[in-house]
C-alpha positions in Angstrom: 17.9 -7.2 -7.3 20.4 -7.0 -4.6 21.0 -3.9 -2.6 18.2 -2.7 -4.5 15.4 -0.3 -2.7 11.5 -0.3 -3.2 11.0 3.2 -4.6 7.0 3.1 -4.8 4.2 0.6 -4.0 1.0 -0.4 -5.0 -1.5 -1.4 -2.6 -5.7 -2.3 -4.1 -8.4 -4.2 -1.7 -11.2 -6.1 -3.4 -13.3 -3.7 -2.6 -16.6 -3.7 0.4 -16.2 -3.2 4.3 -13.6 -5.3 6.4 -13.2 -5.1 10.6 -9.8 -3.1 10.3 -8.9 -2.2 6.6 -8.8 1.2 7.0 -5.5 0.7 10.0 -4.3 -2.0 8.0 -4.3 0.6 5.5 -2.8 3.4 7.5 -0.6 1.3 8.9 1.2 0.4 5.4 0.7 4.4 4.4 3.1 5.5 7.4 5.2 2.8 7.4 6.3 3.1 3.8 6.7 7.2 4.5 8.8 6.0 7.4 11.4 4.3 4.9 11.1 7.4 2.1 8.8 4.8 -0.1 5.7 6.7 -2.2 2.6 4.0 -2.4 0.0 4.8 -5.2 -3.8 3.1 -4.8 -5.1 1.3 -7.6 -8.0 1.7 -8.8 -10.3 -1.5 -10.4 -7.4 -3.6 -9.3 -9.1 -6.8 -10.7 -11.0 -5.8 -13.6 
């Protein structure tokens, strides 16, 4: 995997409200967009 750029990441949470989660997800999306990385949310990721 040397010198390979990440192109796409998936993000899921365990569900439910928690303090700071919206800000954390926003930060992930913003940082990824700045690097040209696609972000996908994963529905029902633990099922």
